[in-house]
DOBAPA-829188 format. One record per residue (C-alpha): residue in three letters; x, y, z. Coordinates in steps of 0.2 Angstrom, whole numbers, padded with zeros to 4 digits, always signed. Layout:
<atoms>
ALAXYZ;...
</atoms>
This chain:
<atoms>
MET-0290+0252-0440;PHE-0306+0246-0431;LYS-0315+0260-0423;TYR-0318+0258-0404;ASN-0336+0260-0404;LYS-0339+0249-0419;LEU-0328+0235-0413;THR-0336+0235-0395;THR-0354+0236-0401;ALA-0352+0223-0415;LEU-0344+0212-0401;ALA-0357+0214-0389;VAL-0372+0211-0401;ALA-0365+0196-0409;LEU-0359+0187-0394;MET-0371+0193-0381;GLY-0385+0191-0392;GLY-0380+0173-0396;ALA-0381+0169-0378;PHE-0400+0170-0377;CYS-0405+0162-0393;SER-0397+0147-0400;PRO-0390+0147-0418;THR-0400+0137-0431;LEU-0388+0123-0432;ALA-0386+0121-0413;GLN-0395+0107-0405;GLU-0394+0104-0387;SER-0383+0111-0373;PRO-0371+0099-0367;ASP-0373+0091-0350;SER-0361+0095-0335;ALA-0350+0079-0339;ASP-0346+0086-0355;GLN-0342+0103-0349;VAL-0330+0096-0337;GLU-0321+0085-0349;LYS-0314+0099-0360;ILE-0304+0113-0353;ALA-0293+0127-0361;VAL-0274+0125-0358;THR-0262+0141-0358;GLY-0257+0145-0375;SER-0273+0142-0384;ARG-0291+0146-0382;ILE-0297+0130-0390;GLN-0304+0117-0376;ARG-0296+0101-0376;SER-0300+0084-0367;ASN-0282+0083-0361;LEU-0269+0094-0353;VAL-0256+0091-0366;SER-0252+0106-0376;THR-0243+0108-0393;SER-0232+0120-0383;PRO-0222+0116-0368;VAL-0232+0120-0352;THR-0224+0118-0334;GLU-0236+0119-0321;ILE-0234+0124-0302;SER-0248+0117-0291;SER-0255+0125-0275;GLU-0247+0110-0266;ASP-0230+0116-0273;ILE-0233+0134-0267;ALA-0237+0128-0249;ILE-0222+0116-0248;SER-0211+0130-0254;GLY-0216+0141-0239;VAL-0215+0157-0249;THR-0225+0172-0246;ARG-0218+0180-0261;ILE-0223+0171-0278;GLU-0208+0179-0285;ASP-0197+0168-0274;LEU-0204+0153-0281;LEU-0205+0157-0299;ASN-0186+0163-0298;ASP-0181+0145-0293;MET-0189+0138-0310;PRO-0177+0134-0322;GLN-0185+0144-0336;ILE-0186+0159-0326;PHE-0173+0172-0322;ALA-0174+0185-0308;ALA-0179+0202-0313;GLN-0186+0216-0300;THR-0186+0206-0283;SER-0186+0210-0265;ALA-0168+0210-0264;ILE-0164+0224-0275;ALA-0160+0241-0266;ASN-0152+0252-0277;GLY-0162+0254-0293;ALA-0178+0246-0284;THR-0195+0249-0291;GLY-0205+0241-0277;THR-0212+0228-0288;ALA-0209+0209-0292;THR-0208+0205-0311;VAL-0205+0189-0321;ASP-0192+0186-0334;LEU-0194+0171-0345;ARG-0178+0164-0354;ASN-0168+0180-0348;LEU-0176+0190-0363;GLY-0183+0203-0351;SER-0199+0205-0341;THR-0206+0217-0356;ARG-0205+0201-0366;THR-0214+0191-0353;LEU-0234+0192-0353;THR-0241+0189-0336;LEU-0260+0183-0335;LEU-0272+0181-0321;ASN-0285+0168-0326;GLY-0280+0170-0344;ARG-0283+0189-0344;ARG-0269+0203-0344;LEU-0262+0212-0329;PRO-0257+0230-0329;ALA-0240+0237-0330;GLY-0233+0236-0312;SER-0226+0253-0311;PRO-0223+0269-0321;GLN-0204+0268-0316;ALA-0191+0263-0327;GLY-0188+0245-0324;GLY-0206+0242-0318;ILE-0215+0241-0334;GLY-0218+0222-0333;ALA-0233+0216-0322;ASP-0231+0217-0303;ILE-0235+0199-0297;ASN-0236+0206-0279;GLN-0254+0208-0285;ILE-0257+0189-0285;PRO-0263+0182-0268;ALA-0254+0166-0267;ALA-0267+0158-0255;LEU-0279+0159-0270;VAL-0268+0152-0283;GLU-0275+0135-0289;ARG-0260+0133-0302;VAL-0247+0143-0312;GLU-0245+0138-0330;ILE-0228+0144-0338;LEU-0228+0143-0357;THR-0211+0147-0364;GLY-0209+0153-0382;GLY-0219+0166-0392;ALA-0237+0166-0389;SER-0242+0183-0396;ALA-0254+0175-0408;THR-0265+0169-0394;TYR-0263+0183-0381;GLY-0256+0198-0391;SER-0239+0209-0389;ASP-0227+0206-0375;ALA-0227+0186-0375;ILE-0211+0185-0385;ALA-0203+0175-0372;GLY-0219+0167-0366;VAL-0233+0168-0353;VAL-0236+0165-0335;ASN-0254+0162-0331;PHE-0259+0162-0313;ILE-0275+0153-0311;LEU-0286+0156-0296;LYS-0297+0144-0286;GLU-0315+0145-0292;ASP-0331+0139-0284;PHE-0323+0140-0267;GLU-0335+0135-0253;GLY-0332+0137-0234;VAL-0320+0148-0224;SER-0301+0145-0225;LEU-0289+0155-0213;ASP-0270+0153-0215;TYR-0256+0160-0205;GLN-0237+0158-0208;TYR-0222+0165-0199;SER-0206+0164-0208;PHE-0187+0171-0205;ASN-0170+0171-0211;GLN-0155+0163-0201;HIS-0136+0163-0205;ASN-0121+0158-0196;ASN-0107+0172-0199;ASP-0092+0161-0199;ASN-0083+0164-0214;ASP-0065+0168-0208;ARG-0058+0174-0225;LEU-0072+0187-0227;GLN-0071+0193-0210;GLN-0052+0195-0212;LEU-0055+0205-0227;ASN-0066+0217-0217;ALA-0053+0218-0203;ASP-0040+0223-0216;ALA-0051+0237-0222;ASN-0054+0242-0203;PHE-0072+0237-0205;ASN-0081+0227-0191;ALA-0089+0212-0199;PRO-0103+0202-0190;ASN-0099+0186-0180;GLY-0110+0172-0174;SER-0129+0169-0178;VAL-0140+0182-0185;THR-0159+0181-0186;ASP-0169+0193-0196;GLY-0181+0196-0211;LYS-0196+0191-0199;THR-0212+0189-0209;HIS-0230+0187-0206;ASP-0242+0182-0219;PHE-0261+0180-0216;SER-0275+0176-0227;ILE-0294+0173-0226;ILE-0304+0166-0240;LEU-0323+0164-0239;GLY-0334+0157-0253;ALA-0352+0151-0254;ASN-0363+0144-0267;THR-0379+0151-0272;ALA-0395+0142-0265;ASP-0400+0135-0282;GLY-0382+0130-0285;LYS-0380+0140-0301;GLY-0367+0152-0294;ASN-0354+0156-0282;VAL-0346+0170-0273;THR-0328+0169-0266;LEU-0320+0184-0255;TYR-0302+0185-0249;ALA-0291+0197-0239;THR-0272+0195-0236;VAL-0259+0205-0226;ARG-0241+0203-0227;ASP-0227+0211-0217;VAL-0209+0207-0222;GLY-0195+0213-0211;ALA-0178+0220-0217;VAL-0162+0212-0219;VAL-0147+0223-0219;GLN-0130+0219-0228;GLY-0121+0223-0212;ASP-0128+0208-0204;ARG-0120+0196-0217;ASP-0101+0194-0216;TYR-0101+0191-0235;ALA-0111+0207-0238;HIS-0104+0218-0224;CYS-0092+0227-0237;ALA-0091+0229-0255;ILE-0078+0218-0262;SER-0068+0222-0277;GLY-0052+0217-0285;VAL-0040+0202-0288;PRO-0036+0197-0275;ASN-0052+0201-0267;GLY-0053+0216-0255;CYS-0065+0227-0246;VAL-0068+0244-0254;GLY-0077+0258-0249;SER-0082+0276-0256;GLY-0071+0290-0257;THR-0085+0301-0251;ILE-0081+0298-0233;ALA-0090+0302-0216;GLU-0075+0312-0209;GLY-0075+0324-0224;ARG-0063+0326-0239;VAL-0054+0339-0249;THR-0045+0334-0265;ASP-0040+0339-0282;PHE-0038+0320-0287;SER-0020+0323-0291;SER-0008+0333-0280;TYR-0016+0333-0264;ASP-0030+0322-0254;PHE-0035+0328-0236;ILE-0046+0321-0223;VAL-0054+0331-0209;SER-0048+0327-0191;GLY-0054+0339-0178;ASP-0050+0355-0186;GLN-0035+0348-0196;PHE-0031+0342-0212;LEU-0022+0325-0213;ASN-0017+0316-0228;ARG-0031+0303-0232;ASN-0020+0288-0235;GLY-0034+0279-0244;GLU-0047+0280-0230;THR-0065+0276-0236;TYR-0083+0274-0231;ASN-0091+0258-0230;TYR-0107+0261-0239;ALA-0113+0243-0240;GLU-0115+0240-0221;VAL-0132+0250-0220;SER-0139+0245-0237;TYR-0154+0234-0236;TYR-0151+0216-0242;GLN-0171+0213-0242;ARG-0182+0227-0242;PRO-0196+0229-0228;ASP-0212+0227-0236;GLU-0231+0229-0230;ARG-0244+0222-0243;LYS-0263+0221-0241;THR-0274+0213-0254;PHE-0292+0209-0255;GLY-0305+0205-0268;ALA-0319+0195-0274;PHE-0324+0185-0289;GLY-0340+0175-0293;HIS-0351+0169-0307;TYR-0369+0165-0309;GLU-0378+0154-0323;LEU-0393+0163-0328;ASN-0397+0149-0339;GLU-0388+0135-0348;LYS-0381+0147-0362;LEU-0376+0162-0350;ASP-0365+0163-0336;ILE-0361+0180-0330;TYR-0344+0181-0320;ALA-0334+0195-0312;GLU-0317+0198-0303;VAL-0312+0212-0292;ASN-0294+0213-0286;PHE-0286+0226-0275;MET-0268+0228-0268;ASP-0259+0241-0258;ASP-0240+0238-0257;ARG-0227+0249-0248;SER-0208+0244-0248;VAL-0194+0254-0243;ALA-0177+0253-0251;GLY-0163+0258-0241;VAL-0145+0263-0246;ALA-0130+0272-0239;PRO-0132+0291-0234;SER-0131+0304-0247;GLY-0118+0318-0246;ALA-0108+0331-0256;PHE-0101+0318-0270;PHE-0089+0331-0276;VAL-0102+0343-0284;THR-0091+0358-0281;SER-0074+0361-0290;THR-0068+0376-0281;LEU-0065+0382-0263;ASN-0061+0400-0257;CYS-0046+0403-0247;ASN-0054+0416-0235;ASN-0067+0403-0229;PRO-0069+0407-0211;LEU-0073+0388-0207;LEU-0055+0384-0212;SER-0044+0383-0197;GLU-0026+0390-0199;GLN-0018+0374-0202;GLN-0031+0370-0215;PHE-0028+0386-0224;ASP-0010+0384-0224;MET-0011+0365-0231;LEU-0024+0370-0244;CYS-0019+0387-0249;ALA-0002+0395-0242;GLN+0009+0380-0245;ARG+0003+0380-0263;GLY+0006+0398-0266;PHE-0011+0406-0264;ASP-0018+0419-0252;GLN-0035+0424-0244;ASP-0040+0432-0260;ASP-0038+0417-0270;VAL-0049+0402-0274;VAL-0041+0385-0277;ASN-0047+0369-0287;ALA-0055+0358-0274;PHE-0068+0345-0273;VAL-0077+0341-0257;GLY-0083+0324-0253;LYS-0093+0322-0236;ARG-0105+0308-0232;ASN-0121+0313-0224;VAL-0120+0302-0209;GLU-0127+0315-0197;GLY-0144+0314-0208;GLY-0145+0295-0210;GLN-0147+0284-0224;ARG-0157+0287-0240;LEU-0174+0279-0239;ASP-0184+0276-0255;ASP-0202+0274-0249;LEU-0211+0265-0264;ARG-0231+0263-0265;HIS-0241+0254-0277;THR-0260+0253-0276;SER-0268+0243-0289;PHE-0285+0239-0294;ARG-0292+0226-0307;GLY-0309+0223-0312;VAL-0316+0210-0324;ILE-0334+0208-0330;GLY-0339+0194-0343;ALA-0350+0183-0349;ARG-0348+0165-0356;GLY-0358+0150-0361;TYR-0362+0137-0372;LEU-0372+0138-0389;GLY-0378+0122-0391;ASP-0368+0106-0392;ASN-0353+0113-0402;TRP-0351+0131-0399;ASN-0345+0141-0383;TYR-0341+0160-0382;ASP-0332+0172-0369;ILE-0333+0191-0369;PHE-0326+0201-0356;ALA-0320+0219-0351;ASN-0304+0220-0341;TYR-0298+0236-0333;GLY-0283+0237-0322;SER-0274+0251-0315;VAL-0258+0255-0303;THR-0256+0271-0294;PHE-0238+0275-0289;SER-0231+0286-0276;GLN-0213+0289-0271;LEU-0205+0298-0257;TYR-0186+0299-0258;LYS-0180+0304-0240;ASN-0164+0311-0234;ASP-0155+0316-0251;LEU-0146+0333-0252;SER-0148+0346-0264;ILE-0133+0350-0275;THR-0139+0368-0278;ASN-0139+0370-0259;LEU-0123+0361-0256;THR-0115+0373-0268;ARG-0120+0388-0258;ALA-0118+0381-0241;LEU-0100+0377-0245;ASN-0096+0394-0252;VAL-0094+0403-0235;VAL-0087+0420-0231;THR-0086+0431-0215;ASP-0101+0443-0213;PRO-0094+0461-0213;ASN-0107+0466-0201;THR-0106+0452-0188;GLY-0089+0444-0191;GLU-0098+0427-0191;PRO-0097+0413-0206;VAL-0111+0417-0218;CYS-0116+0410-0235;GLN-0110+0421-0249;SER-0128+0418-0256;VAL-0135+0427-0241;LEU-0124+0442-0243;ASP-0128+0444-0262;GLY-0146+0440-0259;THR-0147+0424-0270;ASP-0153+0414-0255;LEU-0156+0421-0239;ASN-0160+0404-0231;CYS-0143+0397-0235;VAL-0135+0390-0218;PRO-0115+0386-0220;TYR-0110+0368-0221;ASN-0096+0365-0209;ILE-0087+0351-0215;PHE-0070+0356-0210;THR-0073+0353-0190;THR-0077+0336-0184;GLY-0095+0337-0177;GLY-0097+0354-0186;VAL-0112+0350-0195;THR-0127+0358-0187;ASP-0146+0353-0188;ALA-0150+0370-0196;ALA-0137+0366-0210;LEU-0145+0348-0213;ALA-0162+0356-0213;TYR-0157+0368-0227;LEU-0148+0355-0237;ASN-0160+0341-0235;LEU-0171+0338-0251;PRO-0186+0326-0251;LEU-0190+0320-0268;VAL-0207+0315-0273;SER-0214+0307-0289;LYS-0231+0300-0293;GLY-0239+0291-0308;ASN-0250+0278-0314;THR-0252+0264-0327;VAL-0268+0259-0335;THR-0274+0244-0346;LYS-0291+0243-0353;GLN-0295+0228-0363;ILE-0311+0222-0371;SER-0311+0205-0379;GLY-0323+0192-0385;TYR-0322+0176-0395;VAL-0331+0161-0400;SER-0326+0143-0400;GLY-0333+0129-0409;ASP-0331+0111-0414;LEU-0336+0108-0432;THR-0337+0089-0431;SER-0355+0088-0433;TYR-0356+0100-0448;GLY-0344+0087-0457;VAL-0329+0098-0457;LYS-0316+0084-0453;MET-0304+0074-0462;PRO-0310+0058-0471;GLY-0310+0043-0459;ASN-0308+0054-0444;THR-0322+0054-0429;ASN-0316+0072-0423;GLY-0318+0087-0434;VAL-0310+0104-0434;SER-0311+0116-0419;VAL-0311+0134-0422;VAL-0308+0151-0412;LEU-0313+0168-0419;GLY-0311+0183-0409;LEU-0309+0203-0408;GLU-0300+0213-0395;HIS-0297+0231-0391;ARG-0284+0236-0380;GLU-0277+0253-0373;GLU-0262+0256-0363;SER-0257+0272-0354;LEU-0243+0278-0342;GLU-0240+0294-0333;PHE-0225+0296-0322;ASP-0223+0313-0315;PRO-0207+0317-0304;ASP-0207+0334-0295;ALA-0196+0348-0300;ALA-0181+0342-0289;PHE-0181+0325-0297;GLN-0182+0332-0315;SER-0168+0345-0312;GLY-0156+0332-0305;ASP-0153+0342-0290;GLY-0154+0326-0278;ALA-0134+0324-0274;GLY-0138+0305-0273;GLN-0148+0302-0289;GLY-0135+0301-0302;GLY-0144+0313-0314;PRO-0161+0319-0318;THR-0177+0309-0317;ALA-0187+0312-0333;ALA-0207+0313-0334;VAL-0215+0302-0345;PHE-0232+0303-0352;GLY-0239+0292-0366;GLU-0253+0281-0372;TYR-0258+0270-0387;ASP-0272+0258-0393;VAL-0273+0243-0403;ASP-0287+0234-0411;GLU-0284+0215-0416;LEU-0292+0200-0424;PHE-0287+0183-0419;THR-0291+0165-0424;GLU-0286+0148-0420;LEU-0288+0131-0429;SER-0286+0114-0422;VAL-0287+0100-0436;PRO-0286+0082-0433;LEU-0277+0075-0448;LEU-0276+0057-0443;GLU-0284+0045-0431;ASP-0282+0027-0426;VAL-0270+0023-0440;ALA-0256+0010-0438;PHE-0243+0023-0434;ALA-0254+0035-0424;ASP-0268+0036-0413;GLN-0270+0054-0418;ILE-0261+0068-0427;THR-0267+0085-0425;LEU-0262+0102-0433;ASP-0265+0118-0423;LEU-0264+0135-0432;ALA-0266+0153-0425;TYR-0266+0171-0432;ARG-0267+0188-0425;TYR-0267+0205-0434;SER-0264+0220-0423;ASP-0267+0238-0429;TYR-0258+0250-0417;SER-0263+0269-0415;THR-0244+0273-0416;GLY-0245+0269-0435;GLN-0239+0251-0435;SER-0247+0235-0439;THR-0242+0218-0435;ASN-0245+0200-0440;THR-0242+0185-0429;TYR-0245+0167-0431;LYS-0242+0149-0425;TYR-0240+0132-0433;ALA-0240+0118-0421;ALA-0243+0099-0422;ASP-0246+0085-0410;TRP-0243+0067-0415;GLN-0250+0054-0401;VAL-0241+0038-0407;ASN-0251+0029-0393;GLU-0254+0031-0375;GLN-0235+0029-0372;VAL-0227+0040-0384;ARG-0231+0058-0390;PHE-0222+0070-0401;ARG-0225+0088-0403;GLY-0218+0103-0411;SER-0222+0122-0416;PHE-0216+0136-0425;GLN-0222+0153-0418;HIS-0219+0171-0425;ALA-0221+0184-0411;VAL-0220+0202-0412;ARG-0219+0215-0398;ALA-0223+0233-0402;GLY-0214+0246-0390;ASN-0222+0249-0373;VAL-0226+0267-0368;ARG-0209+0270-0359;ASP-0200+0263-0375;LEU-0210+0275-0386;PHE-0212+0290-0376;ARG-0200+0293-0362;PRO-0188+0308-0365;GLN-0170+0308-0364;SER-0162+0309-0348;LEU-0146+0307-0338;GLY-0143+0292-0327;LEU-0130+0278-0322;TYR-0124+0262-0329;ASN-0111+0249-0324;MET-0094+0247-0330;ASN-0079+0238-0321;GLU-0068+0253-0325;ASP-0066+0267-0339;PRO-0052+0258-0349;CYS-0044+0276-0352;ALA-0043+0280-0334;GLY-0030+0278-0320;THR-0011+0281-0321;THR-0009+0266-0332;PRO-0024+0264-0344;LEU-0030+0249-0351;TYR-0031+0257-0369;THR-0017+0266-0378;PHE-0017+0284-0380;GLU-0022+0283-0398;GLN-0037+0272-0394;CYS-0042+0284-0378;ALA-0040+0300-0390;ASN-0054+0293-0401;THR-0065+0293-0386;GLY-0061+0312-0383;VAL-0045+0310-0371;THR-0032+0324-0373;GLN-0013+0321-0371;ALA-0013+0330-0355;GLN-0026+0320-0348;TYR-0021+0303-0353;GLY-0014+0294-0337;ASN-0022+0307-0325;ILE-0040+0303-0327;ALA-0049+0299-0310;ASP-0059+0283-0311;ASN-0075+0280-0301;PRO-0071+0266-0288;ALA-0090+0263-0287;GLY-0091+0258-0305;GLN-0105+0269-0311;TYR-0104+0281-0325;ASN-0116+0293-0333;SER-0126+0289-0349;ILE-0141+0298-0357;THR-0155+0286-0361;GLY-0172+0289-0368;GLY-0186+0281-0378;ASN-0189+0283-0396;PRO-0206+0285-0406;ASP-0200+0279-0422;LEU-0195+0261-0415;GLU-0201+0247-0426;PRO-0209+0232-0418;GLU-0197+0218-0413;GLU-0200+0201-0420;SER-0196+0183-0415;ASP-0197+0166-0422;THR-0198+0152-0409;VAL-0195+0133-0414;SER-0200+0120-0402;PHE-0201+0102-0404;GLY-0203+0088-0390;LEU-0206+0071-0384;ILE-0218+0064-0371;LEU-0216+0047-0364;ALA-0227+0037-0351;PRO-0221+0019-0353;GLU-0232+0004-0349;PHE-0218-0005-0341;LEU-0214+0008-0329;PRO-0232+0013-0322;GLY-0231+0030-0313;PHE-0217+0037-0324;ASP-0218+0051-0337;LEU-0205+0061-0346;ALA-0206+0077-0357;LEU-0191+0083-0367;ASP-0193+0099-0377;TYR-0181+0108-0388;PHE-0183+0126-0390;ASN-0175+0141-0400;ILE-0181+0159-0398;ASP-0173+0172-0411;VAL-0177+0190-0407;GLN-0173+0202-0421;GLY-0174+0221-0421;ALA-0175+0220-0402;ILE-0180+0236-0393;ALA-0165+0241-0382;ASN-0151+0253-0380;VAL-0134+0249-0387;PRO-0123+0245-0371;GLU-0112+0260-0366;ARG-0097+0249-0365;PHE-0099+0242-0383;ILE-0100+0261-0389;LEU-0085+0265-0379;ASP-0075+0250-0386;GLN-0081+0252-0404;CYS-0075+0270-0404;ALA-0059+0266-0397;PHE-0055+0253-0409;THR-0062+0259-0425;GLY-0063+0278-0422;ALA-0080+0277-0431;ASP-0090+0293-0429;GLU-0107+0284-0427;PHE-0099+0278-0410;CYS-0087+0292-0405;SER-0100+0305-0408;LEU-0109+0297-0393;ILE-0096+0300-0380;ASN-0095+0316-0370;ARG-0081+0317-0359;ASP-0078+0331-0347;PRO-0067+0343-0356;GLY-0055+0347-0342;ARG-0055+0331-0333;GLY-0058+0318-0345;THR-0070+0308-0334;LEU-0086+0299-0337;TRP-0094+0301-0320;ILE-0092+0318-0314;GLY-0105+0332-0318;ASN-0114+0330-0334;ASP-0101+0320-0345;ASN-0109+0305-0353;ILE-0112+0292-0366;VAL-0127+0294-0376;ALA-0137+0276-0377;THR-0155+0279-0381;ASP-0166+0266-0387;ILE-0165+0258-0405;ASN-0169+0243-0414;ILE-0153+0234-0410;GLY-0147+0217-0417;PHE-0154+0201-0410;PHE-0155+0190-0395;GLU-0156+0171-0397;THR-0157+0158-0385;SER-0160+0139-0386;GLY-0159+0123-0376;ILE-0168+0108-0369;ASP-0181+0108-0356;PHE-0184+0092-0346;ASP-0198+0087-0334;ALA-0198+0069-0327;SER-0209+0062-0313;TYR-0211+0045-0306;ARG-0223+0039-0291;PHE-0222+0022-0284;GLU-0231+0014-0269;LEU-0222+0007-0254;ASP-0236-0005-0248;ASP-0241+0001-0230;MET-0229+0015-0230;GLY-0238+0026-0243;ALA-0230+0031-0259;VAL-0214+0041-0265;LYS-0216+0054-0279;ILE-0200+0060-0288;ASN-0200+0075-0299;LEU-0186+0082-0310;VAL-0187+0098-0320;GLY-0174+0108-0328;THR-0166+0117-0342;TYR-0150+0114-0351;LEU-0145+0129-0361;THR-0136+0127-0378;LYS-0136+0146-0383;TRP-0138+0163-0377;ASP-0132+0176-0390;GLN-0134+0194-0392;LYS-0128+0208-0404;SER-0128+0226-0400;THR-0130+0232-0418;PRO-0133+0223-0434;ASP-0114+0224-0439;ALA-0107+0220-0421;PRO-0099+0203-0417;VAL-0110+0190-0408;VAL-0108+0190-0390;GLU-0110+0173-0382;CYS-0118+0175-0365;LYS-0122+0156-0361;GLY-0111+0151-0346;TYR-0106+0169-0343;TRP-0110+0184-0332;ASP-0103+0201-0332;ARG-0108+0220-0326;SER-0115+0226-0342;THR-0117+0216-0358;CYS-0123+0199-0352;GLY-0128+0205-0334;ALA-0134+0191-0322;PRO-0127+0173-0323;THR-0134+0163-0337;PRO-0128+0145-0333;ASP-0129+0130-0345;LEU-0138+0119-0333;ARG-0153+0123-0320;HIS-0164+0110-0311;ASN-0175+0106-0297;LEU-0176+0088-0290;LYS-0190+0085-0278;VAL-0193+0069-0268;THR-0209+0067-0258;TRP-0214+0053-0245;GLU-0233+0053-0245;THR-0235+0044-0228;PRO-0250+0034-0223;TRP-0253+0046-0208;ASP-0259+0061-0218;ALA-0243+0069-0219;ALA-0229+0072-0233;ILE-0211+0076-0231;THR-0202+0083-0246;ALA-0184+0087-0249;THR-0179+0097-0265;TRP-0162+0100-0273;ARG-0159+0115-0282;HIS-0145+0116-0295;PHE-0138+0132-0303;GLY-0124+0129-0314;GLU-0107+0137-0315;THR-0103+0154-0324;ASP-0088+0162-0330;GLU-0084+0181-0331;LEU-0086+0187-0348;ASN-0070+0191-0358;ASP-0059+0180-0348;GLY-0063+0190-0332;PRO-0055+0183-0316;THR-0071+0178-0306;THR-0080+0162-0309;LEU-0096+0158-0300;SER-0095+0140-0295;ALA-0111+0129-0296;GLN-0123+0132-0282;ASN-0133+0117-0275;TYR-0147+0121-0261;LEU-0156+0108-0250;ASP-0173+0111-0244;ILE-0184+0101-0233;ALA-0202+0104-0229;SER-0217+0094-0222;THR-0236+0095-0221;TRP-0248+0086-0209;GLN-0266+0086-0211;VAL-0270+0085-0192;THR-0289+0085-0194;ASP-0300+0087-0208;SER-0301+0105-0205;THR-0283+0108-0199;GLY-0266+0107-0208;LEU-0249+0111-0202;ARG-0233+0115-0213;PHE-0215+0117-0208;GLY-0199+0119-0218;ILE-0181+0125-0220;ASN-0175+0131-0237;ASN-0157+0131-0240;LEU-0155+0119-0225;LEU-0136+0119-0226;ASP-0135+0138-0225;LYS-0125+0139-0242;GLU-0118+0156-0245;PRO-0119+0164-0261;PRO-0105+0165-0272;ILE-0095+0182-0270;VAL-0096+0194-0285;PRO-0083+0208-0284;ASN-0089+0224-0291;THR-0107+0218-0291;PRO-0117+0228-0304;SER-0130+0239-0294;GLY-0149+0235-0298;ILE-0148+0217-0303;GLY-0133+0213-0290;ASN-0133+0218-0272;GLY-0122+0214-0257;ASN-0107+0206-0267;THR-0119+0193-0276;PHE-0135+0191-0287;PRO-0148+0189-0273;GLY-0161+0184-0287;PRO-0153+0168-0293;PHE-0145+0164-0277;ASP-0150+0162-0259;ALA-0143+0177-0252;MET-0150+0178-0234;GLY-0145+0160-0227;ARG-0158+0149-0221;TYR-0176+0152-0223;ILE-0187+0144-0210;PHE-0206+0145-0210;ALA-0221+0137-0200;GLY-0239+0139-0206;VAL-0256+0133-0201;ASN-0273+0131-0211;VAL-0289+0130-0204;SER-0304+0127-0215;PHE-0323+0124-0211;
</atoms>
């Protein structure tokens, strides 16, 4: 392994030293025109004289960002056909407070996010937040976004299995730019069918128009060149304030929808209070009486957030100064403070106790009679009873998430004569995380507060724990009388939960890039010679996640289990190189054929070493036709959470336990394999919320996952149709030994069907109840190197611009992806699951349609104004395994206009989802990726999005 001090010293001496003295073979520094002609394209550090890459690169311009009206970059990216929604602002239950990018639906950990070609730190130390948080990106500063899909590990290192998203900021800005935008959501609640579903469940759905999600976004940019014209400094600051949207303000999200036919469902943990044994009796509290519950539920959806409120501030500076023609010093500083609050239904006593003493003085005579006397118990007995009581008195659970990030870059670059240039930089990025989870209840204190007896000295109700000295602060929790919950009891039960942590990325990298033409290193007959890149890199990654004792113990009633601490770090030393070899020039069948090669060797402190490489070719037949193709072998080593997080209990999504209910889906013999007894079969209570317990965790013995990406394409710019160009690219990404957990439902099914101990030993049903969701029963599903993911398809990008004489011009752009495969295997011997065209709650997850595309038409008027209409299409998906719910194709229409009123003032206005298209209804929506009866990442879930903005520059 390279030693850190040797690597950095050698790199600094070799590259910085070369900045001040030209090498022997160098002659003159290139003039400024030559420097402009060649640029680097995402996916390679070799500078080229055109923007055409041997790997497919899709570009989003600053004009595209402005016309979309988005204040969150995530919203624009998630509309791109190559990108699938990951962590978004529409996630409430399971939110990390970050925004991450997921290329090709391979996961945000397999997508590398760059800022000006350099890494961003992991967005959050929490589970699900390990991808870079693009909230750090100031949208007003973005010059363009380049999206390269397919393995790019040879160029940029680990994490680039699915590809790279590179945000390139404006440079050499001069002047002052002020920008303000106001936006909001609007929806007409007029869905008669869904309002009737709510009415049938005695829920009051909203009616008429609603306006919410009001957002203010302000930015300022200041830039100035130095007096001698050799340098520039740009400063920026942004403030964004996003308003909340709650599910209760949408008729299609007001209640949780389930079943076939659809119907509103609620939680069995109800506001009135419930006492049950899940078999022979089920009581609801009314006054001081027990009544039969008769299916009464709590509408937990109504108060949950559909869009999290968010406050974000960013500021920073970047600049450069050319000391001489061989040395340009540059630096970047970025700061972000982002605070987002995820709100879900109130916590409660989620059946955390299993017994109730008949001498509880809070029970009325009628309640004692129904619970105890009629069932043959007297005052000295303890009965089997579970208490479910929603904490409506204490308010909804609020998860206050705050991320403060800092990123600093310092580097030097320059030309070493006509033929060589270099770039060396140090990149430091950190994210500090804090979390305050409000209004949860303590399981320990609930258990004590429900164990109430009569104080022998005062005759008043008192906690048993007070009498025996276990807990002198205990206050009885009177759920047996309507309005009986006191402020003192709430104060005793309330359990604030706190966690903190950080992620840190340190990167030192440098390379030299040269054109060997003048040295005669070229193919015979060619004018252009070989170009080469040689570089070294050292990178360190560390993560700390430190939840408090209440989090780690699992004492929060609304947490679904303990939250484990994670501490870990690793470092990696790397060598990388690239070659671009012009094979042929100006022959009968080709203007030019070029071969590109790349290789990277990585040596990890965890004991792993990897080799990644790329072969690519570009065949320019003529100015009208070009072919390109590549093979890339990419590798991703486990990140800190993959390697070092301990095992802990949590929740996973599943439609139902196939061995639960009065008529189980599986036979007794199949269920017996999973641990069900004869007495339990047909009597196991299922979880109406569709959430079950699992034990997950990292694995320090994980091998790196590997992928092979094949792509080939065609680029056309025909002379007979001026202004038209077309790019068609086929891709196939095959990930082997993927790092993930075996899905819990797969484990359950394999055990039931085969009885194999490798699966059945992972299932731990409750010995008495046979459940998988009450207490600590679980399925063990820790990380391993599982089978594979494989996806393939065709990307297309066509544009056509034509003049309208005196009426300006029209530009048409169509970009899309037609998917031909998205397969996965949970274990090497498991059957292949085909997810293309499907969705489900656990295996495939969010919908993966065959076809996605955006068609944009812009009229560039002769009056310094432009009007744009965009058609966004998201194809139909079926529910996996012949499930009953098909999600129809979704089509959205956006309109927007920009008007440059004066040289210094521009206006913009637009409406996205102009027709107020409602999202498709997804019964039993999985928590996390789903919310409000749909998948709000891929679908427009809030109704119309209306924005207006102004930009003033001088």
